[in-house]
N, C-alpha and C positions, 0 to 999 in steps of 0.2 A: 601457490595453493596446495601442489602433490607435496612439495616440502613440508609444508605446516602439518598435512596429514601424516606424514611420516613421523615427524617430531612429537605430535601429539599423543597418538597410540604407540607408547614406548616398546622397544622391541621387535619392530616391524618395519617392512620395507614398502613404501606406498608405490602404486603404479597406476598409469593410464595406457589402455590398451585399445587400438583400433583395427578392425577387422575389415577388408574390404572384400565381399562375398563372391566378387567377380575374379579374385586373385585365388588361386588353389595354394599359394604359399602360406606360411607360417603367419600368425596375426603381428601385426608391427607395434612394438612397444615405443609409445610416444614419449614417456617420462617415466623415471624411477628415481626414487630418493629412500635412502641413501644410494648412490649410484651402483648399478650391476650391470654386466654384460647381459645382452638379451638371451643367450644360450642358458647362463646361469640362473637367471630367473625365471625361464621357462621350465626348468629342473625344480626351482624352487616352490612354483606353482602346483607342480605335479605331486611333491613328495610330503608338503607340510600345511600348515593350519593356514587358511585362506579366508577372507570374506570380500565379495564383490558386490557392487552394486552396478545396474548397467545405466549407461548415459544417455544412449539413444540406440535405436534400431528400425532398419526397415529393410527393404527387399535387396539392397545393394550394401550396405555396411551394418557393422555394428560396434558399438563402444562402449566400455565399462572402465570403473575405476575399483580399486580396491587396496588391500593391505595383505601382506604374506610375513609369517613369521616361522623361525627355523623351530620354534616350540609352540605350545598350546597357548593361544591369545589370552592373557589373563581376565581382560575387560571385554567380553563380548559384546555387551551393552554399549560401550563408547565407541567400539569397532564401528558396530552398524551404524550408529548414530552420525559418526563423523563420515563415514562413507556415504552415506546418503546424501548428508550436507554438501559434500565435495562435488559429487556426480550431479546434483541438482544445480548448483552454480555453473559448471561446465556445460550443462545443457543448456541453460539460459543464454551463456557466452555464444554457444554455436549457434544457437536460434538467431541471435541478434546479427550474427556474422553472416548467415544464410539469408537473412531479410535484406541487408543490405549490399550483398555481393552476387547472388544469384539472380539472373533475370527471372521476372515473373513474380517472385516474393512469396508471401503466405498467401493462402487461397481460401474463401469462404466455402464450406463444405457442401452448403445447400444449393449454391447458384455457381460455384466455380470460378467467381469473379475474385479480384484482389480483396482481401479483407481491410479492415481500417488500418492496421499497422502498416500493411505493405502500400496503401495508399498514401498514408502520410510520409512515408519514406520517399515514394516517387514525386510527392509535391516538393518536397525537401530537395531532392535532386535537379528537380526542373527550377526551383528559385536559385540554388547554389550556380546553375548556368547562365541565369541572368547577369547581365553587365548594363551600365547606364547608358552606353553608346549604341546597344543592340537593338535591331528592328524586330527582334522575339518577344514575344509576350508570354505571359503565364496567367491563365485564368481557370477558375474551378466554378462547378456549379454543386451545391447540395439540393438534391431532390428529396424531399420529405413527404411520403404519401399519407395524404389527410385521412385523419379517423380510422387508420387502417387495423387498429386493435378490436375495431368492432367486427372485422372479418373473422379475428382470433376468437372472439367470444362467441360468434355464430357457427363458425365450421370447426373449430377446435385446431390442434397443434398441426394436424394432417393437412387441414384446409389451408391454414396459415402459411405453411411451406409451399404449397401448391401455388397459392397466390403470388407469393415471393418469387417463386420461379418463373411463372408468366411473365411477371413486370420485368423481371431481370433480362427475359427473351425479347420482350418488346423494346425496353431501353437500349439492349445491345444491338437491335437492328437500327436503330437512330445513331447511336454513337459510333461512327464509323470514321476512317479518313486516318491521316498521319497526324501522329500527335495528340490523338484522344485516347484517353483511359478511363474505363468504366470500372466501378469498384463498389462493393456494399459495405457501408460503413457504419450502420446499424440495423437493429431489427426491421424497420420499416424506412430507412434511408439508404440512398445510393450517392456516391460521388463522381464527378466528372471531372478529369483534368485535362486541360486545353494547352497544348504548347504550340508556339510558330507565330509567324506574322500574322496580325489581324485575329489573335485568339479572342481576344475582349468582343469582337463584334460575332465573331462565329458561336461564342456561349449564348448570346442573344437568339439567334438561330436556331441553334441545339434545343434550348429551352421550349421555344415553339413548338418543335418537332416532338418533343416529349409529350406537351399538353395534347397534341393531335393524336399521338399513339394512344394516349389514356383516355381518348373518347369512345373508344369500343369497349364494351363491359367485359370483365374476366368471366369464365364458366367455371365455377366451383361447384362440385356435387349436384349438377344438372340446374344449377341456378345463375342466372346472370347479375353480376355485382358489379356497379359502376363505381369507379374510384377517380380522384383527382390526386393533383399534387400541388404543394407550395415550394417555390425553387427560389434559391438565394444564390445570386452570382458576386464574385468578388475577385479583383484582379491584383496580382502581386506585384510588389517593388524589389528591388536588388537587396538582399539582407534580412528579408522579411522571415519570420519563423512558421514554418507550415501550419503549427497550431493557430497562430494569429489569422492565417488566411481563411483557415476553416471557420474559425469564431466568427469573422467578418460574414461569411455566408450564412451563418446560422443567425447572427443579428438581424439580417435581411428576412430571414424566416420569421423570427420573433415578431419583426414589425408587421409583415405580410399576415400571421395569423390574428393580430389583434384587429385586423380590417376584414376577417373572414377567410384569408387563405386563397388557395386555388389559381394562382397567379404566379407571376415571376418579377421579382425585385433584387436591383443591384445594389451592393452596399455603397455608402456615401458616409462622409465622415460625422453628418450629424447625427448618426444612428447611434453613436456611442454615448448614448444618454444614459443617467444613472438609472432611471426605471426599465429601460430594454437591457441593460446590464443585469439587473437584479431578477429581472424575469428569466433571463437566460441561466443564470446561475442557479436557480431554483430549479429549473427543469433538469439542468446537468446532475445537481446533486440527487434529484429524485431518480433519476436513471442510473447514478452512481450507486445510490443504495439496491436497486434492482440488479444492477449488473455486479454486485459483490466487490466493488472498486477500493472499498475502503479497507485498509489493512492496518495492524499493530505494529510499531517499533517499539523498541525498549531501551532506556537509558539505564546504565547500573547506577545503585545508590551505594555508596562504599563506606566503610568505618572511616571516621575522620582521622583517626590517627595513624592508621597503616595502610589504608587505601584498599582493603581486602573486600571482595563482592559481598554484600548484604541482602541486597534484593534488586529486582527491575521494576520501573515505573512504566506502565503500558502507555502508549501516547499513540494516538489515534492520527492517522495519514490517510491522504485521498490519493489513490495512484491514477491520476487523471490522464487520459489516452494523449493528450495535445499538451498538457502543461506541465507533466511530469508529476513527481510527489510534492503535494499541497500540505501547508500545516493548518491546525484548526481554524486559524484567524481566516481562510478562506472559505470554511463552510459552516463551522459551528452555530452562528447565528440562522443561516438558514434551516439546520437541523431543528433548531429550537423553536423557530417560528411556524415550520410545517408540522411539528408533532413527530417527526422520524427520529428524534433524538432516543425516544424510549427503546425503540426496536434496535438500532444501532449499539446503544449503549448496553443491552443483553447480549448483543454479540461480542461486545469488547470483553465483557466480564466472562463470558463462555470461554472465549479463546485465551484469555490471560490464565484461566483456573487450568485448561488443557496443558497449554505449554510449561506451567508450574509443576504440573503433574508429571510430563515428560523429563523435565529436567532433575525432577527428584529421583525419577527411576534411574535417570542416567548415572547422576552422582552419588546416589545414594544419602544424600541429606537434602532438607527442605530449601528451595530458593523462593521465597515468597514474591509475589506479584502485587505491585501497587496498581489500583485504578482510580481514575477520576469519575465521580460522579455528578449529575446536575442535579437542581430542586425536583425536577420533573420526575427522574429515577426514583429518588429517596422517597418521595410522598406518594408514587404510585401505589395502587393496590397490590399486596401480595408481593412486595419487593422482598422483605426478609425470606419470604418462604421459596422465593426464586433462588436467592442467592444459596439457600441450604441445598436445594435440588440440584444446582449446578455443581456445587461441590461435591456431592455424592456420585453425580455421574462421572466426575472426572477423576475420582479417587483420590479427591485431594484434602488433607485435613484444614480445619477452618484457619488455622494460622498461615496457611500458604497463600491466603487472599488479604490484602488490606485495601481499604476503602478510603479515598480521599475527598473531602468535601470542603468548601470555601465557607467563610463565616455568614457570608451572603444566605447560603443554604440554610443555614441553622436558624435565622432570624425570621426566616419566611414563615415558620410556625413553629416557634419554640417548644409548646408543649408537646405537640406531634413528634417534633424532632428527638425530643428526650426519650418518648417511649419506644420510638424506632432504634435510636442508638442503644438504648439498653437492651433491646430483642437482639441486635446484631452482637453486642457483648456476650450475651447467653448463649449465643450462638458459638461464639469464640472467634469472631471475625475483628479484626481491629480496625479503628477509625482513626485518622488523622486530619488535622487542619491544615488545607493548603493556604499558600499564599497569607500565611499569617501577618497581620500589620496593614493589609490593604482595605479591611472591612470595618465593622463596627463593635466587634466582639472584644473583651478584655481578658487576661488571665484568670482573673476573678469569676468572671461569668463561665470562662470553659471548665472550672473547677467544679461546677455542678454538672458537667456533661461526662458522659463515660466514652472520653476520647485517650487514645493511648499517648499521643505525640502531636507535634506541629511541626510544619516547614516553614522555614524563616523566609518571607518573600525577599527575592533577589535585589531589590533596591534599598533592603537594609545592607545588603554585603557589597554593594558595589563601591563604596568608598571605603570597606573598611579596614584596608592594609595602610591607609595613611589618615584617616579621621578619628582622632581619640575621642570626639563625641559619640561618632556612630560605634564604635568598640564599646563604648560603656552601656549605650541603651542595648546592644546585642548582649552583652555580659549579664546584663538584669535580667533579661527575658529568659535566658538560658537557666540562670540560676533559680528563678520563680518556677519553670518549669519542670526542672529536675525535683524541686521542694513538692510538687504536686504529682510526681511519679510519671512525667513525660519524658519521651526521648524527644530530640531537637535534630531535624534534618536542615542543614544549610544549603540552598539551591544557588544555582547561577554561579559556582565555583568555576573561574577560568584561568587563573593565573596561581603561580606557587606561591606568591605572597598571600593571596585569599585564603588559600588552603592552610598555610602556615598560621593565619590570624585566627581561623575557625578552631584549630587545634587548640591555640593559646586559650580559646574561650571556652574551651571543654564542650564543644558541639559533639554530639554522638555519630552523626551520620554526615556525609556530604555528597552532593550530585552535581554535575555539571560538565562542560566541556573539557576541563581540566583532566576528567578520568576518560569520558568517553562521550561521543554524540549519540543519539538514538540510532540503534542498530536494528536491522529488520532480523526476523527470526534467526535465519541461519548463523548471521554474524554475532547474534547474541550467544548462540551455542557456542560458537569459538571463543567469545570472550570467556564464557563459563569455564570451558576446558583449559583454556591458558590460565585462568585463576585457580583452577585446581593443581594444574602442574606447578606453578609458583607454591602452592600450598604444601604440596609433596617436597619440593626442591627445600622449602625453608625447612 
């Protein structure tokens, strides 16, 4: 990473420095590229142009990453951008190492208990220590405080924190003994890990103790507040993922809540029914929206002939705490069914415009970002006004945003769709048809709509490198699209042969794993800087 930073900002030396505040000696230079002695680099840091970004800092240490040049750094914008990217990446790596390697792990600020990340790591470590012939057991409890949101509504944030603090104190007094770990794993949720012989039986007794300790009301602002809890119990098997174990306890709670809650239930295999899974997924998606767990990844769209960066497509992902990074197939239906897609979709457009504007400032030229929108967004009241305001707020010209629609979105209400697309065209925002060929439209129909291009569905291109019939179909589509003034993007390009075929067929742009997988914002910035470097070298 330090080497990449040193190469990206030309004429500079990249460095990573760590300082132990308890050591009166010089800071320790952990890495430097190109290599330079500590003494020479320290002289360089004192005498020449330097850009530094902190990585981490507390009472005992500080660390930072930066670049130094013998002369003035020509591109200060690029220097600050790249050091910020690298510093954040190193900080995330250090946090991950600290979580896994330091006893205690990360803590919840309000209760001092382990937080969800640390609890998940502890559960994983306990499961890793299991063996098929061992008498040791691993069990967890998930304690869900029933209807606790009413406390927040009644007493506000201060009362909510006080209530959680009182609850954590009570649960801590019950969750004692060897092999018992208590954590706060959600706003009104606690997790308990039990390790050792008889952990499964101990889980039941511990749950009974929790219910008993909650019989005494909380005292908030001189008022007595009665609370109850729904507790799910699950037992681990060797090799199980920690997220799966927590999910099983969640499934038990889901079944409990359907019956009124305020009890304890242990997971059993029959709970993995489709309705229960759907209900659990809907709950998790709603919480993910509230916790801002949805993020954007960016996949490059490149020139079909030479592979140079043309734009990025913004792709929504869910950074699920237990299951990792999830694709839209795991949550998009729920967002649509619950009506949450509108707010999430607006956030994607806002973030896409902000990133495009930032990249424009970084490289001095426009890097458009393409965003998929669904019918619920397209036909929502004031959609065009929202797009216009978002562009203004980001300081982005309208050509920096592309919108992608499926054919299905257009036939939902053809007349209204035409009016909206005309308004977007007047605004200067381009619209493309995504997954062309999977819906009901034809090129003749699209000719009547103000769209600037189409993206060929990957099914058209899967056999293109060895199917003459498929090649001729694509060739005809490309020719007609060009005749109507549309650009054509070939999606799903994975092999060199496919890339060669779309070049031969005169496609304008290409996208797929052959060029890059979807990248988070940091790595998309790196991709952009590498593309700029290649362009300068050429």
